[in-house]
N, C-alpha and C positions, 0 to 999 in steps of 0.2 A: 346721449348714449352712442350716437353715430351720425353718419351723413345721410342715412336713409330717411327720405322725406315722404315717400309714398305710403299709403295706407295698406295697399295690397301688393302681393308679389308680382314680379315681372316673369311671365311664363317663358320668355326666351332665355332666362338663366337656367343653368343646369339644375340648381336647387328648386327653382320655381316649377319647371316642367315636371320634375319627378315628384314634387309635392302634390301637384294636381292629379297626375296620371299614373304615377309609378308606385304608389303605396297601397297595400291591401285594403285599409279602411276606406280608401277613396276609389276603389275599383268601379263602383257604380258610375263615376264620372267618365272614366275611360270607356265603359260599355256604351253609355249614352252617346259619347262623341263618335265612336266607331260606327254605331248604328246609324247615326245621321249621315255619315259619309257613305256607307256601304250597303244599307238595308235593301235598296232597290236591286242590287246586283247579286247579293249573296245571302239574303234572308237575315232575320233578326238574330243577333248574338244574345244568348241567354246568360252565359257565364264565361269568365276568362280565368286562366291560370297564368301567373307570372313565371317566366322562365329565366335562367341565368343570362345575363347580358354579355358576358365574355365568351366569345366563341373561338376555339382553337382549330387550326388546320389539321390535316391528317398526319403530318409529320412535324417535328420540331422546327424544321426550316420554313414551313408554311407561315404566312403572315396571318396574325390573328385579327379578329374584329371585335369591337366593343360597341354594342348597340346602346342607344339611350334607353329604349324600352323594347322588350321582347315578350310576347305572350301568345297563348294558344286558346282557342275557343273550345266549346264542348264537342265540336265535330272534328277536332284535331287540326284545324286550319291555323296557320301561323301568321302573326302580325309583328312586323318591325315598325316602330314609330320613332322617327328621328326629328329632332329640332335642330335645324342647321342655321347657325347664327351669322355665318359669313360666307361669301362666295369662295369656292374652293376649286382649284384646278382638278379636272377629271372627276367632278362630283358625280356625274352620271355613271362613270365607270365604277366608282366606289359603291354606288347604290346597287348596281348590278352584281358586284362582287359580294356584297352583303347578302343578297337574295340567295346565293348559292349555299350558304350555311344551313338554313332551314330545309333546303331541298335535299342536300346530302345526308343530313341526319335522319331522314326518313327511310334511308336504305336499310333493308333487312338482310341479315347474313344468310338465312336459310333460303328455301325456295320462294322467290319473290317475283311478282308479275310486273313490277315497276309502277304500280298505281301510286299516285302522289296526292296528298292533300293540298289545297290551295295555299298560296303564299302571297301576302300583301306587304308591300313596302310603302310606307306613308312618310312623306317629307314635308314638314312645316318650315318654310324657308323665309329667312329674314333678308332675302335678296331676290333679284329677278334674273332670269336667264337672258344672256346677251341677245340671243337670236330673236326674242320676242319682246324686247324691252319697249318697243314703240307701240305694241298692241296693248293699250291701257285696259281693255275690257276683259282680256284673258288672264286669269290668275290661277286657274286649276287645270292640271294636266292629268288625264287618265290614260295610262299606257298599257297596252297588252301586245302580245305577238299577233300580227295581222298579215293577211295575204295582200300584197301590194296591188295585184290586178283587181281583185274583187272587193277590196276594203272590208272584208269579213274577218272577224276574229278567228284566227287559226288555233289558238290555245288560250283558254280562259282561266287557267289555274295559277298564272303568274301575273300580278297586277302591281303597277307602280302609280301611286297618286302623289302629286306634288302641289303645294299651295304657295304661290308667290305672295306672301302677306303684304309687302309694301303696296301692291296693287289693289288690295281690298280696302276701299275707302268709303264704305257706306256709313252714314251717320246713324245715330240711334233711332231717329225717326224714319229712316229708310229701310230698317230691318223688316223683312217680310216673312221669314220662316225660322224654324228652329236651327236650321243649317246656318243661316245668316247670323243668328245670335251667337252661335258657338264661335264663329270666325271673328266676330266683333269683340267677344270677351277675350279671346286669345291675343288679339292685337292691342286691345285698349285697357285691359284689367288694371295694370299698374298706373294708369292715368286717372282712374276714377276714385272718388272719395265716398261713394255709396253705391248701393244696388239701384240701378235705374228702374223706374216703374215698369218699363217695357220688358225687363228681364225677370220680373217677379214670377218665376216658375221654380218648382222645387229643386231641380237640378242646378240652376244658377244660384239659388240661395245657398246651396251646399258649396258651390265653387267659391263664393264670397266668404263663407265661414272658414273654409280650409285655407284661403289665401290671405286672411287678415294677419298682418305681421305682428300686431300687438299680442296675439294669442300664442306666439312662438315661445318655446323655452329658451333659456339663455344660450344653450348649445345650438339650437336651431337657428337662432337669430345670428350668431356668429358665422355659421355655415352659409346662410343666405347672404350675409354681408360680403363674405369672400367671393361668392358666386357672382353677386351683383358687381363687385369691383372688377372682376375678370371681364364680365360682359361689357361694362362701360369703357374699360381700357381698350378692348378689342374694337368697339365702335369708334372710339376717338382715333385710333390708329388708321382705321379704314377711311374715316372722314378726312384725315390729314392727307392720306395718300390720294384721295379723290381730288382734293384741292390742289395738291402738287401737280397732278395730272392736268387739271384745267389750266394751271399756270403755264405749264410746258406747252400746251396746245395754243394758248393765247400768244406766247412768245413766237411760236412757229408761224402763226398768222401774221404777226407784226413783221417778221423777217421776210416773208413772202410779199407782203404789201410794200415793203421798202424796195425789194427787188423789182416789183412791178412799176415803181415810180410814184406811189402815193406820198403826199406830204404828211408831216407829223400830225397836223390838226385832223385830217381825214381819218388817219389810222386811230387817233385817240377816240374819235366818235364811234368807230367800228368796235374797238376792243375795250374801251373804258379805262385804258392806261392813260397816265398823264403825259403831256408832251415832253416833260423832262425825262420820264422813264423811257419813252420811245427814242428820244435823242441819245440816251445812254446806250440803248441796244443798238442803235444805228452806228454809234461811234466804236462800239466793241466789235462790230463786224469788220471794221477796217483794219 
């Protein structure tokens, strides 16, 4: 039928993410996921309403925003949930820009005292931030407006939460909490061929039911296939770029080593390049 070999969808595809969290029949999954992330700081979410994901600026010249998922709880608090598949220039700027839409739409035209409902921007990232890439233990960021001197939260109604999913590496046996289990499922769902014993809770049984590709209609299958192809092409392009970057860095090391006076054999041991390759680089310099 196709090249899809997995039993369950990949949540990092557009189709997969919206299948799990963006459809009315599966709203219970999104509520459970958000509660496990936020319950301690904002109380339990009882219900959610999906809102339109395309946001327009105040004028035709303003740039629009299209959220992956946008919803509101029973208290009027807003939630933007984004699945970010690749590193993007000015990602944090974009995230902040997105948060302005649910803030501005709360403005009232009549006599208004400027009271706002809380806004949460949640990013599930398939990459890591450059500034913390060496910190292997830190994969969650909780960001609020804070006073620099006292380190106290200055304003608690605007929250950004980011998950660097490549850093979450717990095995199934290491999962200790409902929170751990959700992150494990998001990262590994498409790699599994059955529901693990440790995940046998009603909410995860629902996830695996919703995510099973064999249960898709023909139209759903084709949509997922397109979404998966886009995701794989994007990852392949990024991997190629990384390898090219490594190659350039290695050549730079070789050239510097040649300038320093190292012989070909020593440079080969350092870089893994063959002596013939190094000799070619040495000759091309001349």
